[in-house]
C-alpha positions as CSV (number, residue, x, y, z in Angstrom):
1,X,-16.6,10.4,9.0
2,X,-13.3,11.7,10.2
3,X,-12.3,11.2,13.8
4,X,-13.0,14.0,16.2
5,X,-12.1,13.9,19.9
6,X,-9.9,15.2,22.6
7,X,-6.5,14.1,23.8
8,X,-5.4,14.4,27.5
9,X,-2.0,16.0,28.0
10,X,-0.2,14.2,30.8
11,X,2.3,15.8,33.2
12,X,5.4,15.5,31.0
13,X,3.5,16.5,27.8
14,X,2.7,13.0,26.8
15,X,-0.5,12.4,24.7
16,X,-1.9,9.1,23.7
17,X,-3.6,8.7,20.3
18,X,-6.8,6.6,20.2
19,X,-6.1,3.0,19.3
20,X,-8.4,3.2,16.2
21,X,-6.2,6.0,14.8
22,X,-3.0,4.2,15.7
23,X,-4.2,1.2,13.8
24,X,-5.6,3.1,10.8
25,X,-2.4,5.1,10.3
26,X,-0.1,2.2,11.3
27,X,1.4,4.2,14.1
28,X,1.5,1.0,16.2
29,X,4.4,-0.2,14.0
30,X,8.1,0.0,14.7
31,X,9.6,3.3,13.5
32,X,6.4,5.2,13.4
33,X,6.5,8.8,14.4
34,X,4.1,11.7,14.5
35,X,5.1,15.0,12.9
36,X,3.7,18.1,14.6
37,X,3.4,21.5,12.9
38,X,2.5,24.7,14.7
39,X,0.5,27.0,12.4
40,X,0.4,30.8,12.7
41,X,-3.3,30.6,13.5
42,X,-2.5,28.6,16.7
43,X,-3.5,25.2,15.3
44,X,-1.3,22.2,16.0
45,X,-1.3,19.7,13.1
46,X,-0.3,16.1,13.6
47,X,0.7,13.9,10.7
48,X,1.7,10.3,10.7
49,X,5.4,10.0,9.7
50,X,6.2,6.4,8.8
51,X,9.2,4.7,7.3
52,X,6.8,4.1,4.3
53,X,4.3,6.8,3.4
54,X,0.7,6.0,4.1
55,X,-0.3,6.1,0.4
56,X,2.4,3.5,-0.4
57,X,1.6,1.0,2.4
58,X,-0.6,-1.1,0.2
59,X,2.5,-2.2,-1.7
60,X,4.0,-3.6,1.6
61,X,0.9,-5.5,2.7
62,X,1.4,-9.2,3.2
63,X,-1.0,-10.0,0.4
64,X,0.7,-7.7,-2.1
65,X,4.1,-8.9,-1.2
66,X,3.0,-12.5,-1.7
67,X,1.7,-11.5,-5.2
68,X,5.1,-9.8,-5.9
69,X,6.9,-13.0,-4.9
70,X,4.6,-15.1,-7.1
71,X,5.2,-12.8,-10.1
72,X,8.9,-12.9,-9.6
73,X,8.8,-16.7,-9.5
74,X,6.7,-16.7,-12.7
75,X,9.4,-14.6,-14.4
76,X,12.3,-16.7,-13.3
77,X,10.5,-19.9,-14.3
78,X,9.6,-18.6,-17.7
79,X,5.9,-18.5,-17.1
80,X,5.1,-15.4,-19.1
81,X,4.4,-14.3,-22.6
82,X,6.3,-11.7,-24.7
83,X,4.6,-9.5,-27.2
84,X,6.0,-7.3,-29.9
85,X,3.4,-4.7,-29.5
86,X,0.0,-3.8,-27.9
87,X,-1.9,-5.2,-30.9
88,X,-0.3,-8.6,-30.5
89,X,-1.2,-8.6,-26.8
90,X,-4.8,-7.6,-27.4
91,X,-5.2,-10.3,-30.1
92,X,-3.9,-12.9,-27.7
93,X,-6.2,-11.6,-25.0
94,X,-9.2,-12.0,-27.4
95,X,-8.1,-15.5,-28.3
96,X,-7.9,-16.5,-24.7
97,X,-11.2,-14.9,-23.6
98,X,-13.0,-16.4,-26.6
99,X,-11.6,-19.9,-25.8
100,X,-9.7,-20.0,-29.0
101,X,-6.2,-19.9,-27.6
102,X,-4.1,-21.6,-24.9
103,X,-4.3,-20.4,-21.4
104,X,-1.1,-20.7,-19.3
105,X,2.6,-20.3,-19.6
106,X,4.5,-19.0,-22.6
107,X,3.9,-20.7,-25.9
């Protein structure tokens, strides 16, 4: 369920977002900002405004970045296979999964 609650407005207009929302939308990270839009119907909309959009943050997670480094290392070390077309790739995949072909670096 989506969060619903109230924010207290302090003397100078400061509001504090609940910790669970700051963590969820990574607003506790350096450079994070909140965009506010006043709608004609009087509703104030708050949106996380991050250096990296929320829907792209998965790419910058520690785990994904480690996988990116591993893939880059595999490429530079020649640990990959090249295929002329999709049929060749699928044939190799069938060989590997059936135990009929080598598993590992380029042949």
